[in-house]
C-alpha positions in Angstrom: -0.4 31.7 5.0 -3.2 31.3 7.5 -3.2 27.6 6.9 0.7 27.4 7.4 0.3 29.4 10.6 -2.3 26.9 11.8 0.0 24.0 11.1 3.0 25.6 12.8 1.1 26.7 15.9 1.1 23.3 17.7 4.8 22.8 17.2 5.5 26.3 18.4 3.6 25.6 21.5 5.8 22.6 22.1 9.0 24.7 21.7 7.9 27.4 24.1 8.8 25.3 27.3 12.3 24.7 25.8 12.6 28.4 25.2 11.8 29.1 28.9 14.4 26.5 30.2 17.2 27.7 27.8 17.1 31.5 27.3 20.0 31.5 24.8 18.3 29.0 22.6 17.1 31.7 20.3 20.7 32.5 19.3 21.5 28.9 18.3 20.1 29.3 14.7 22.2 32.5 14.2 25.4 30.8 15.6 24.8 27.8 13.3 24.2 30.1 10.4 27.5 32.0 11.0 29.5 28.7 11.3 27.9 27.4 8.2 28.7 30.5 6.2 32.4 30.5 7.4 32.7 26.8 6.6 31.3 27.3 3.1 33.7 30.2 2.4 36.7 28.1 3.5 35.4 25.2 1.6 34.7 27.2 -1.6 38.4 28.4 -1.8 39.8 24.9 -1.9 36.9 23.1 -3.7 36.0 25.3 -6.7 35.9 22.2 -8.8 32.9 21.0 -6.9 30.9 24.0 -8.0 30.1 22.4 -11.3 28.6 19.5 -9.6 26.5 21.8 -7.4 25.3 23.7 -10.4 24.5 20.2 -12.0 22.4 19.2 -9.1 20.7 22.6 -9.1 19.9 22.2 -12.7 18.5 18.8 -12.2 16.3 20.1 -9.4 15.1 23.0 -11.6 14.4 20.6 -14.4 12.3 18.4 -12.3 10.5 21.5 -10.9 9.9 22.9 -14.4 8.6 19.5 -15.6 6.2 19.4 -12.7 4.9 22.8 -13.4 4.5 22.2 -17.1 2.8 18.8 -16.3 0.5 20.6 -13.9 -0.4 23.1 -16.6 -1.0 20.3 -19.0 -3.2 18.5 -16.4 -5.3 21.6 -16.0 -5.8 21.8 -19.8 -6.7 18.1 -19.7 -9.3 18.8 -17.0 -10.8 21.6 -19.1 -10.9 19.2 -22.0 -12.7 16.5 -19.9 -15.2 19.1 -18.8 -15.8 20.1 -22.5 -16.1 16.4 -23.4 -18.8 15.9 -20.8 -20.7 18.9 -22.2 -20.7 17.6 -25.7 -23.1 14.8 -25.0 -26.2 17.0 -25.7 -24.5 19.3 -28.2 -25.2 19.3 -32.0 -22.5 17.9 -34.3 -21.8 21.3 -35.9 -18.9 23.7 -35.8 -21.2 26.5 -34.7 -22.4 24.6 -31.7 -18.9 23.6 -30.8 -17.6 27.1 -31.1 -20.4 28.4 -28.9 -19.3 26.3 -25.9 -17.7 28.4 -23.3 -15.0 26.0 -22.6 -13.9 26.2 -26.4 -13.8 30.0 -26.2 -11.8 29.9 -22.9 -9.4 27.4 -24.4 -8.6 29.6 -27.4 -8.0 32.5 -25.1 -5.4 30.3 -23.4 -3.4 28.5 -26.1 -5.6 26.1 -27.9 -5.1 26.1 -31.6 -8.0 24.0 -32.8 -10.8 21.7 -31.5 -11.8 18.6 -33.4 -14.8 16.4 -32.6 -14.4 12.8 -34.0 -16.7 9.9 -34.1 -15.9 6.3 -33.2 -14.4 5.8 -36.7 -12.3 8.9 -36.3 -14.4 10.9 -38.8 -14.7 14.6 -38.2 -18.0 15.6 -36.8 -17.0 19.3 -36.1 -13.8 21.3 -36.3 -13.1 24.8 -34.9 -11.8 27.1 -36.2 -12.8 26.2 -39.8 -10.4 28.6 -41.4 -8.7 30.9 -39.0 -8.4 31.0 -35.2 -11.3 32.3 -33.2 -11.3 36.1 -32.6 -11.6 35.6 -28.9 -7.9 34.5 -28.8 -5.8 36.8 -26.7 -3.7 39.4 -28.4 -0.5 38.2 -26.7 -0.8 34.8 -28.4 -0.1 36.4 -31.7 3.5 37.1 -30.6 4.1 33.5 -29.6 6.0 31.2 -32.0 3.7 28.3 -32.9 6.4 25.9 -34.1 5.2 22.3 -33.8 2.0 21.4 -32.2 0.7 18.7 -29.9 -2.7 17.4 -28.9 -4.9 16.2 -26.1 -7.7 13.6 -26.5 -10.7 13.0 -24.4 -13.7 10.7 -24.9 -17.1 12.2 -25.2 -19.4 11.0 -22.4 -19.6 10.6 -18.6 -16.6 12.1 -16.6 -16.7 9.3 -14.0 -15.9 6.6 -16.6 -13.1 8.7 -18.1 -11.5 9.3 -14.8 -11.5 5.5 -14.2 -9.8 4.8 -17.7 -8.5 8.1 -19.2 -7.1 6.3 -22.3 -10.4 4.7 -23.4 -11.2 6.7 -26.6 -12.9 4.0 -28.6 -16.1 6.0 -29.0 -16.6 9.7 -29.8 -13.8 11.9 -28.8 -12.7 15.5 -28.8 -9.1 16.4 -29.9 -7.5 19.7 -28.9 -4.4 20.8 -30.7 -2.2 23.2 -28.8 1.2 24.9 -29.2 3.9 23.5 -27.0 5.7 26.8 -27.1 2.7 28.5 -25.5 2.6 25.7 -22.9 6.2 26.3 -22.1 5.7 30.1 -21.8 2.9 29.7 -19.3 4.2 26.8 -17.4 7.9 27.8 -16.9 8.6 30.5 -14.4 10.3 33.6 -15.8 13.3 33.3 -13.5 14.0 29.8 -14.7 13.8 31.0 -18.4 16.4 33.7 -17.7 18.8 31.2 -16.1 18.4 28.4 -18.7 17.5 27.8 -22.3 14.3 25.8 -22.1 13.3 23.5 -24.9 11.2 20.5 -25.7 13.0 17.9 -27.8 12.2 14.5 -29.0 14.2 11.3 -29.1 15.9 12.3 -32.4 17.0 15.6 -30.9 14.5 17.5 -33.0 13.3 20.8 -31.2 9.6 20.6 -30.6 9.3 24.0 -28.8 11.6 26.6 -27.3 11.1 29.8 -25.2 13.6 31.9 -27.2 15.2 31.8 -30.6 18.8 32.4 -29.5 20.3 29.1 -28.4 22.5 29.2 -25.3 24.9 26.7 -27.0 26.1 29.7 -29.2 27.5 31.4 -26.1 31.0 30.5 -25.3 30.3 30.7 -21.5 27.2 28.5 -21.7 27.2 25.5 -19.4 26.0 21.9 -19.8 22.4 20.7 -20.2 20.0 18.2 -18.7 17.0 16.4 -19.9 14.0 15.0 -18.1 11.3 12.9 -19.8 7.8 14.5 -19.7 4.9 12.6 -18.2 2.0 11.0 -20.0 0.3 13.2 -22.5 3.7 14.1 -24.2 5.4 10.7 -24.5 8.7 10.6 -26.3 9.3 14.3 -25.5 12.1 15.5 -23.1 12.3 18.8 -21.2 15.8 20.1 -21.7 17.6 22.8 -19.7 20.8 24.4 -20.8 22.7 26.8 -18.7 23.1 30.2 -20.2 26.3 31.0 -18.3 29.1 28.7 -17.1 30.5 28.5 -13.6 31.6 31.8 -12.1 34.4 32.4 -9.6 33.5 31.5 -6.0 33.7 35.0 -4.7 31.0 36.1 -7.1 28.6 33.2 -6.0 29.2 33.7 -2.3 25.8 35.5 -1.8 24.0 32.6 -3.4 25.9 30.2 -1.2 24.9 32.1 1.9 21.3 32.2 0.8 21.4 28.5 0.2 22.9 28.0 3.6 20.1 30.1 5.2 17.5 28.1 3.3 19.1 24.9 4.5 18.9 26.1 8.1 15.3 26.9 7.7 14.8 23.4 6.3 16.6 21.9 9.4 14.3 23.9 11.6 11.3 22.8 9.6 12.4 19.2 10.0 11.8 19.5 13.8 8.1 19.9 12.9 8.1 17.2 10.4 6.2 14.6 12.4 3.5 17.0 13.4 3.1 18.5 10.1 2.9 15.1 8.5 0.0 14.0 10.7 -1.9 17.3 10.0 -1.1 17.0 6.2 -2.5 13.5 6.1 -5.6 14.5 7.9 -6.1 17.5 5.7 -5.4 15.5 2.6 -8.1 13.0 3.4 -10.5 15.8 4.1 -9.7 17.6 0.9 -10.1 14.3 -1.1 -13.5 13.8 0.3 -14.5 17.4 -0.3 -13.1 17.3 -3.8 -15.2 14.1 -4.7 -18.3 15.7 -3.2 -17.7 19.0 -5.1 -17.0 17.1 -8.3 -20.3 15.1 -8.1 -22.3 18.2 -7.2 -20.9 20.5 -9.7 -20.9 18.1 -12.6 -24.6 18.0 -12.6 -26.2 20.1 -15.3 -29.5 20.1 -13.5 -30.1 22.4 -10.5 -30.8 20.6 -7.3 -32.4 21.7 -4.1 -33.5 20.1 -0.9 -36.2 21.5 1.4 -37.6 20.4 4.7 -41.3 20.0 5.5 -41.6 23.8 6.1 -39.9 24.8 2.8 -36.6 25.8 4.3 -33.6 25.1 2.1 -31.3 22.4 3.3 -29.1 22.0 0.3 -28.4 23.5 -3.1 -25.8 22.7 -5.7 -23.6 25.0 -7.9 -25.9 24.9 -10.8 -28.8 26.1 -8.7 -26.7 29.0 -7.4 -25.7 30.0 -10.9 -29.4 29.8 -12.0 -30.6 32.3 -9.4 -27.4 34.3 -8.9 -27.0 33.7 -5.2 -24.4 31.9 -3.2 -25.1 28.7 -1.3 -24.3 30.4 2.0 -27.1 32.9 1.3 -29.7 30.3 0.4 -29.2 27.4 2.9 -31.4 27.9 5.9 -33.7 30.3 4.2 -37.5 29.9 4.5 -40.3 31.1 2.1 -40.7 33.6 0.5 -37.5 33.0 -1.4 -35.5 35.9 -2.9 -35.7 34.4 -6.5 -39.5 34.5 -6.5 -40.9 37.2 -8.7 -41.8 40.3 -6.6 -45.2 40.8 -8.3 -46.3 37.2 -7.8 -45.3 36.4 -4.2 -48.8 35.4 -3.1 -49.4 33.1 -6.1 -46.0 31.4 -5.7 -46.5 31.1 -2.0 -49.8 29.2 -2.5 -48.3 26.9 -5.0 -45.3 26.2 -2.7 -47.7 25.2 0.1 -49.5 22.7 -2.3 -46.2 21.3 -3.3 -45.1 20.8 0.3 -48.4 19.1 1.0 -47.5 16.5 -1.6 -49.7 17.9 -4.5 -46.9 18.7 -6.9 -47.5 17.1 -10.3 -45.4 14.1 -11.1 -44.7 15.3 -14.6 -43.3 18.6 -13.2 -44.5 22.2 -13.6 -43.3 25.3 -15.1 -42.4 28.4 -13.0 -40.9 31.8 -13.5 -38.2 32.9 -11.2 -36.2 36.1 -11.0 -32.4 36.1 -11.2 -30.4 38.3 -8.8 -29.6 40.8 -11.6 -33.4 41.3 -12.3 -33.9 39.2 -15.4 -36.7 36.7 -15.5 -36.0 32.9 -16.1 -38.3 30.1 -17.0 -37.7 26.8 -15.2 -39.3 23.3 -15.1 -39.5 22.0 -11.5 -39.7 18.2 -10.7 -40.4 17.4 -7.0 -39.8 14.1 -5.2 -39.7 12.9 -1.6 -36.6 13.3 0.5 -36.3 10.3 2.7 -33.6 9.8 5.5 -31.8 6.7 6.5 -34.6 5.6 8.7 -37.1 5.7 5.8 -38.9 8.8 7.1 -39.8 11.7 4.7 -38.0 14.8 5.9 -38.7 17.0 3.0 -38.7 17.3 -0.7 -35.9 17.1 -3.4 -36.4 19.3 -6.4 -34.7 19.0 -9.8 -34.9 22.3 -11.8 -34.1 22.7 -15.5 -33.7 26.1 -17.1 -36.1 26.3 -20.1 -35.6 30.0 -20.8 -33.8 29.4 -24.1 -36.5 26.9 -25.2 -39.2 29.5 -24.4 -37.2 32.1 -26.4 -37.0 29.7 -29.4 -40.7 29.0 -29.2 -41.3 32.8 -29.2 -39.0 33.2 -32.2 -40.8 30.5 -34.1 -44.2 32.3 -33.3 -42.8 35.5 -34.7 -41.5 33.8 -37.8 -45.0 32.4 -38.4 -46.5 35.9 -38.0 -43.9 37.3 -40.4 -44.8 34.6 -42.9 -48.4 35.5 -42.6 -47.7 39.1 -43.1 -45.7 38.3 -46.2 -48.7 36.3 -47.5 -51.0 39.2 -46.8 -48.5 41.6 -48.6 -48.4 39.3 -51.6 -52.2 39.2 -51.8 -52.4 43.0 -51.4 -50.0 43.4 -54.3 -52.2 41.2 -56.4 -55.2 43.2 -55.5 -53.4 46.5 -56.2 -52.3 45.2 -59.5 -55.9 44.2 -60.5 -57.2 47.5 -59.2 -54.7 49.4 -61.3 -55.8 47.6 -64.4 -59.4 48.4 -63.7 -58.7 52.1 -63.0 -57.0 52.5 -66.5 -60.3 52.5 -68.3 -62.2 55.2 -66.3 -59.1 57.4 -66.3 -58.8 57.0 -70.0 -62.6 57.9 -70.4 -62.1 60.9 -68.1 -59.1 62.1 -70.3 -61.2 61.5 -73.5 -64.2 63.4 -72.2 -62.1 66.3 -70.9 -60.4 66.6 -74.3 -63.8 66.6 -76.1 -65.1 69.2 -73.7 -62.0 71.4 -74.3 -62.4 71.2 -78.1 -66.1 71.9 -77.9 -65.4 75.1 -75.8 -62.7 76.2 -78.2 -65.0 75.7 -81.3 -67.8 77.5 -79.5 -65.6 80.5 -79.0 -65.7 80.3 -75.2 -62.9 82.6 -74.0 -63.0 82.4 -70.3 -59.3 81.9 -69.4 -59.9 80.5 -65.8 -62.3 77.9 -67.1 -60.2 76.8 -70.0 -57.1 76.6 -67.7 -59.1 74.5 -65.2 -60.2 72.1 -68.0 -56.6 71.8 -69.3 -55.3 71.1 -65.8 -58.1 68.5 -65.4 -56.8 66.7 -68.4 -53.3 67.0 -67.3 -54.1 65.5 -63.9 -56.1 62.7 -65.4 -53.2 61.9 -67.7 -50.9 62.0 -64.7 -53.2 59.8 -62.7 -53.3 57.3 -65.5 -49.5 57.3 -65.8 -49.2 56.8 -62.1 -51.5 53.9 -62.1 -49.7 52.4 -65.1 -46.3 52.6 -63.5 -47.5 51.3 -60.2 -49.1 48.3 -61.9 -45.9 47.7 -63.8 -43.9 47.9 -60.6 -46.3 45.5 -58.8 -46.1 43.0 -61.6 -42.3 42.9 -61.2 -41.6 44.9 -64.4 -38.5 47.1 -64.4 -39.2 50.8 -63.9 -39.0 53.0 -67.0 -35.9 54.8 -66.2 -34.9 58.0 -68.2 -32.8 61.1 -67.8 -34.7 63.5 -65.5 -34.1 66.6 -63.5 -34.6 65.8 -59.8 -35.4 69.5 -58.7 -38.3 69.6 -61.2 -39.7 66.3 -60.0 -39.4 67.4 -56.4 -41.2 70.8 -57.0 -44.0 69.1 -59.0 -44.5 66.7 -56.0 -44.6 69.7 -53.6 -47.0 71.6 -55.8 -49.4 68.6 -55.5 -49.2 68.9 -51.7 -49.3 72.7 -51.5 -52.9 72.9 -50.2 -52.4 70.2 -47.6 -49.3 72.0 -46.3 -51.1 75.3 -46.1 -54.0 73.6 -44.2 -51.6 72.1 -41.6 -49.6 75.4 -41.3 -46.3 73.8 -42.5 -43.7 75.8 -44.2 -41.6 74.1 -47.0 -38.0 75.2 -47.5 -35.7 74.2 -50.3 -31.9 73.6 -50.3 -30.8 72.6 -53.8 -27.1 72.3 -54.5 -25.7 74.1 -57.6 -24.7 72.1 -60.6 -26.8 69.2 -59.5 -26.5 66.3 -62.0 -29.4 64.7 -63.6 -30.6 61.3 -62.4 -31.4 58.1 -64.2 -34.9 57.2 -62.8 -38.5 56.8 -63.4 -39.8 60.3 -62.7 -43.4 59.1 -61.8 -42.3 56.6 -59.2 -39.7 59.0 -57.7 -42.4 61.7 -57.6 -44.6 59.3 -55.6 -41.7 58.6 -53.2 -41.2 62.3 -52.5 -44.9 62.9 -52.1 -45.1 60.1 -49.6 -42.1 61.3 -47.6 -43.4 64.9 -47.4 -46.9 63.8 -46.5 -45.6 61.7 -43.7 -43.5 64.5 -42.3 -46.5 66.9 -42.6 -48.7 64.4 -40.8 -46.2 64.1 -37.9 -46.0 67.8 -37.6 -49.7 68.1 -37.7 -50.2 65.9 -34.7 -48.9 68.7 -32.5 -51.3 71.2 -34.1 -48.8 74.1 -34.1 -47.4 74.1 -37.6 -43.7 73.5 -38.4 -41.0 73.4 -41.1 -40.1 70.8 -43.7 -36.8 71.1 -45.7 -36.1 69.3 -48.9 -32.4 69.0 -49.6 -31.0 67.9 -53.0 -27.3 67.4 -53.1 -24.7 65.1 -54.7 -23.7 62.0 -52.8 -20.2 61.4 -54.1 -19.7 61.3 -57.8 -22.2 58.6 -58.6 -25.4 59.3 -56.6 -27.7 62.2 -55.9 -29.1 62.4 -52.3 -32.6 63.6 -51.3 -33.2 64.5 -47.6 -36.7 65.3 -46.2 -36.1 66.9 -42.8 -38.8 68.1 -40.3 -39.1 69.5 -36.8 -41.7 67.1 -35.6 -41.6 64.6 -32.7 -38.7 62.5 -34.3 -38.2 58.8 -34.8 -38.4 57.8 -31.1 -35.6 55.3 -31.5 -37.0 53.6 -34.6 -34.8 52.8 -37.6 -35.5 52.4 -41.3 -35.9 48.6 -41.0 -38.8 49.0 -38.5 -40.4 52.0 -40.4 -40.4 50.3 -43.8 -41.6 46.9 -42.4 -44.7 45.6 -44.0 -48.0 46.7 -42.2 -46.1 48.8 -39.7 -47.6 52.2 -39.3 -47.5 55.0 -36.7 -50.9 56.4 -37.8 -54.1 54.9 -36.4 -55.7 54.8 -39.9 -52.5 53.9 -41.7 -52.0 50.6 -43.6 -48.2 50.4 -43.1 -47.4 50.1 -46.9 -46.2 53.6 -47.7 -42.6 53.5 -46.7 -42.4 49.7 -47.7 -43.4 50.7 -51.3 -41.1 53.7 -51.3 -38.1 51.6 -50.1 -38.9 49.0 -52.8 -38.9 51.7 -55.5 -35.7 53.2 -54.3 -33.9 49.9 -54.2 -35.3 49.0 -57.6 -33.4 52.1 -58.8 -30.2 50.7 -57.2 -30.4 53.4 -54.5 -30.6 53.3 -50.7 -33.0 54.6 -48.1 -32.1 55.7 -44.6 -33.6 57.3 -41.5 -32.1 59.3 -38.6 -32.4 62.4 -36.5 -32.8 65.8 -38.2 -30.8 69.0 -37.6 -34.3 70.7 -37.3 -35.0 68.5 -34.3 -37.3 66.0 -35.8 -36.8 63.2 -38.2 -34.8 63.0 -41.5 -35.7 60.4 -44.2 -33.3 60.2 -47.1 -32.7 58.3 -50.2 -30.2 58.2 -53.1 -30.6 57.8 -56.8 -27.9 57.1 -59.4 -26.7 59.9 -61.5 -27.5 59.7 -65.2 -24.0 59.5 -66.5 -22.9 56.8 -64.1 -26.1 54.8 -64.8 -25.6 55.1 -68.5 -22.0 53.9 -68.2 -23.3 50.9 -66.2 -25.9 50.1 -68.8 -23.3 50.1 -71.5 
């Protein structure tokens, strides 16, 4: 409206002298309006037969208007398709790369059905969606009848050549399939859809798309129809309007006639300003065309551009540069160093480099820089500087081309981490081999210890030695030596990829045996151990030695975390059914907690929270649990610390699965 007021202001200024010479001139439009209304009322009583012709003309005008709006909507989609085609030059020929494009996602949110990328031989390079529409489609699109579909085609390449010849699709091209019904719903105004039945039909009267499923022809009062051929892009298709209601008596349409007369009077008044408006419109059209060309050239560049004078003051930035730093052109143009997109902690360093570049010492091959976006995130850029010369051949500054290499840096960092992960995996494999060899070597001394202990016990018994404490200690020594040998044997079998020796075992007995082995360590750290064992707990199908080592590792880790505070604490072991097929073991503590870490990070190879830790305890525990078809998890504890839990299959379910 401000633009309309500016256009009308000169004409109003010309009419003001007439208003002063003829005071009653303001009543002339009203008098003409009354005369027009009276004449139309008299005319309508005697010429009701002409009403159908008037309705026909109105329908033709509405059909042309609807066709123009649908064509404008189709032109907008074609513009988006051309922008997508321009962006596909440097895009991989994959469906994932095509689906990641922002224009593709936006098109599906509107009414695109599929996007197909073809080569020069019309072979499919990429197609989205591969099975079903993208999840980014709007919810309201599900209610729209798809019916028949149509398509748009654009060549992949420079936009300027496409604008010169839009039908040249001899090379690579991108094809967008869309629903004409959705196009009608978005392109036709609601008021026109309520007045007419709007359809798209072909030359054989086959319905391509329609706004509603109830045809107006079924209504006895329905009027006639009119077709108008659609423009290029939907050749052979007609937009058909059919009146929903036939002519009504003249006294019921009088308000519409009066409104039409009022609009006609406004049109007559507007015609008085036609010449002035035409001149202004022509000048504005020329200015807008020039501005549109300039904006198209600037915004189509994927490289950020900036121009600086000899003092470093910004003279020009394009849209890509503004998007790169998150600032508008009005904020940047005219600004002198230091710039707002420089990192705050490196202003002096960047200022020194800027002075060297302004002095002509910028490297020809470009240089990397680190900038700060308006939202605070850091971006890596590659800057290329060249001389800015005016029409007289004098250097007035520097022109810079900036490329965002943040994603490339991120990919390089990801590759570096993958290399480190592979190195960790290699070290883990080597450690497993060493552990397997070490377990094999330990079997012999452990067997010798067990043999010597048995011989000492028999010798004491034959000699009649009757000290109970000594005999009990010797027996316990033999039991522990045998237990150590069994542990070494099971770990060796586990490391050599042999399946665990699963059997039916009682989980409470295994847990209490593991706690007994750690009793002295818990007393030394001042940690109190609590038990919470469910009644009627089913037996589990597991390797008792390996499960015992898992529980020992979890309880020892919890005690070590509590011991760092030096004030003692509580550990609670909970044994309870987990559904009907598994038994769950929870080890809770009131220590410092997980500090935001999950089971994936805690069980990663070589990751440890202890200064002297190797980072293999939880990794081996998780491998043991998963070898038993269980699951390990970590989360906050009700005691205020951490809770490490794992599940084991019940014996009955595991036995059924084995059968």
